[in-house]
Residue, then its C-alpha position, 0 to 999 in steps of 0.5 A: m194960211s198955208n203957204d203951199l195952196s194947190p194948184r188944184l184947190l185954185r183950179a177949182f176956184v177958178a173953173v168956178a168962178e169963170e162958169l158960176h155954175f158949179t155943174r158945169a164947172a165939175a164937168r169942165l174939169y171932168v171930176a165929180q160935182q161934190a169933189l169940186s164942192r169939198d175943194i173949194r170948202s178946203l180952199e176957203r179953210e186954207l184961206g179963211a174967206v168966203l169966196f162964193v156966195r151960193s142959192t138954189r138959182q145961182v153962185a156969185l163971187t164974194p168980194e174975197g172971191e174977186r180979189l183972189l181971181p187975177y192971183a189964182r189965174r196968175v199962179l195957175a199960168a206960170h204953173g202950166e208954163l213951168a211943167a209945160a217947159f219941162g214936159r212934165g209936173e201936174a200939168v202934164g196930163e192933169r185932165p183929158l184935153a176935149v177937141d172937137v176936130a169936126a170929123p174923122v177925115s179933116t184937118g184937126q184930125r191931122v193936127l191932132e194926130t201930130a199933137r198925140e205924137t209930140a205929147p204922149g204925156v197928154e190925153f187928147v179926147a176926140r170929139y166930132y161936132s161937125g160945127l164951129t158954132a155948136a162946138a164954140a158954144d160948149i167951149l163957153a160953156g165949159r163942156l169943151d176945150i178946143a175946136f177948128g173951124r171957120a172962126a169969122g163966121l161966129p157971132r162977134e159975143t162968142l168971138a169975145g170968149l174965145e182965143h184962135q189960130l189960123v191953122r189952114y185955107e182949105r179949098v171949097a169943093v162940090l160933092v156931086p153923084e156920079q151922073h152928074r152933069l159934072a161928073g165927067l171932069g175926073e174925080v179927086p181921089l180918096a188917096w188925094l184928100g187932106e193934101a193939095p192934089p196936082a193942078g188942074m184935077g177934077e176942078v169945075p169953074l164955079a160958073a158952071l154951079e149956075g142954077e144948081t141947089l147945093y146943101a150947105g147945112a141950113g137947117n143945123p144952127g150947129t153949122a151957121e157959120w158953113t151956112s153963111y159962107a155958103r150965101a156969101l159964095f151963092e151971092g150973085r152966081g145963080i147958086q141956090l141953097a138947099a133948103p133947111f133941114p133937120k141936123i143930119e148926124g154920123e157920116r152914113e146918115f148923112a150918106r143916105v140922105v144925101r143920095g136919097k135927095g139925089w143933093s149936091v153938096l157944098a164940100t172942102e178939099v178934105f172931106i168923106g168919102v160918099e159912094g155914088m159920089v164924087l168930088r170936084l174943086l171949085a176954081d176961077p175963082v178958088p174958094l178957100s174955107p180958112v179953118s181956124m183952131v179956137w179955144r176959151r181965152g185965158l186956156r194954158h194947158p200942155g196939150l194946146t201948146a202941142l196943138r199950136e205947135a203941130a198946126r204950125e209944123l203941118g201948116g209950113a210942110a205942106g203950104w196951107l197957109t199959102r193962097p193960090v192966085g185967083s183965091w176967094l174969101p167973104d169979105e168978113d174973112e178977109a177983115f177977119l184973119p191976119g193980115s188984114 
């Protein structure tokens, strides 16, 4: 056996060992499946051992493969830490990092832009899934690396395969048509989106929504975590959840459907502008939407380090993790988040 095993070969092995599927592992590494198969064969020749049992229906680790896996993970983790410490090496830019930031106007986008400035050697590829439930499934399938959203709303079996970091408490808001009865309270200007608006600007007491029906993604399984948040917020307050509607793709289509239906929309302070509609922050109490960054358990990449540091830097400067007096969270978020 060679004393100079390539980290690339070990990375290929770990990807296949975790996915137990060559196509998914190749997608995760952004390589062709044929190239991945060649790397596995090369590693098996180097080690003089068969690592996988392959059939037309499944891939399984051999006893030799199971024995190698913890060693390979430790070697790759050490290699990534070394490269990150010196800002160079194969780990930097070794492959693009796919990051779902939910929308072009979002907390995730702010974090991503800062990380791109501080880690220019890393290629970040932005995705816009607008739903953490869908994004988390793609993380576990190896099609995505990192996403942002309400982690407490994910199923337990999904959370078991993820790590997460709380990034921000966003204030919850309602997007209403300009002719709506609540539209006269003063619009939150678009210039304030993404930052804390002046106290009291454009605020609507939560009780004023009694009798209203709000759209909150019902019917889109990819945003189930947001729909469950809405149900918790609306319970006992006389607010109805709009009937399920097929997934809406893109900002233009979202604006068309919402205006056509005459819907009011449950949103947050960081939200796209929709012509003919205005944004109002909710108060009394102040509902908060926790935004976490989530990634596959065990992921080691300098881009992840840069994103986590960017989130901490932005959050510290803007007070993203400070909860205002009189704030509200669903019970499951209270139990899930740090300090609970």
